[in-house]
C-alpha positions in Angstrom: 92.7 74.0 94.7 93.3 73.3 98.4 91.0 74.1 101.3 92.7 75.9 104.1 91.9 76.8 107.6 94.3 79.2 109.3 94.2 80.0 113.0 95.2 83.6 112.9 96.6 83.4 116.4 99.5 81.4 114.8 100.2 83.8 111.9 99.2 87.3 112.9 100.1 89.7 115.8 97.6 90.1 118.6 97.1 93.8 117.7 96.0 92.7 114.2 93.5 90.3 115.7 92.0 92.9 117.9 91.4 95.3 115.0 89.8 92.5 112.9 91.4 93.8 109.8 94.1 91.5 108.4 94.8 93.6 105.3 98.5 94.0 104.7 101.7 92.4 103.4 103.0 89.4 105.2 106.4 87.8 104.7 106.1 84.0 104.2 108.5 81.3 103.1 106.7 81.5 99.7 107.4 85.3 99.3 105.3 88.3 100.4 101.6 87.5 100.7 99.3 90.5 100.3 95.8 90.3 101.9 92.9 92.6 101.5 89.8 92.4 103.7 86.4 93.8 103.0 84.0 92.9 105.8 84.5 89.3 106.5 85.8 88.5 103.0 89.6 88.2 102.6 91.3 87.9 99.3 95.0 87.9 98.6 98.0 87.0 96.4 101.4 85.5 96.8 104.2 85.1 94.2 104.5 81.2 94.1 102.7 80.0 91.0 100.8 83.4 90.9 98.9 82.2 94.0 95.6 83.5 95.0 93.7 83.3 98.4 90.0 83.7 98.9 88.3 83.2 102.2 86.0 84.3 105.0 87.2 85.6 108.4 85.2 84.6 111.5 86.8 85.7 114.7 90.4 84.5 114.5 89.8 81.8 111.9 90.2 82.3 108.1 88.4 79.5 106.1 89.0 79.5 102.4 91.0 78.3 99.4 94.3 79.0 97.8 95.0 78.4 94.2 
């Protein structure tokens, strides 16, 4: 497991940040990453090694883990 901290300003459009809901499908160099947000909890998947993401969104910062 790796610990990640993403600054959403770098990865997501400003309109997404304003809405504070990052749920959706995002194109990455590792394939499409799907994120689901419930409150401040964000979970997701991506195809590389059946990857999973679990984290907490505070403002524009997602802190969590990817496996």
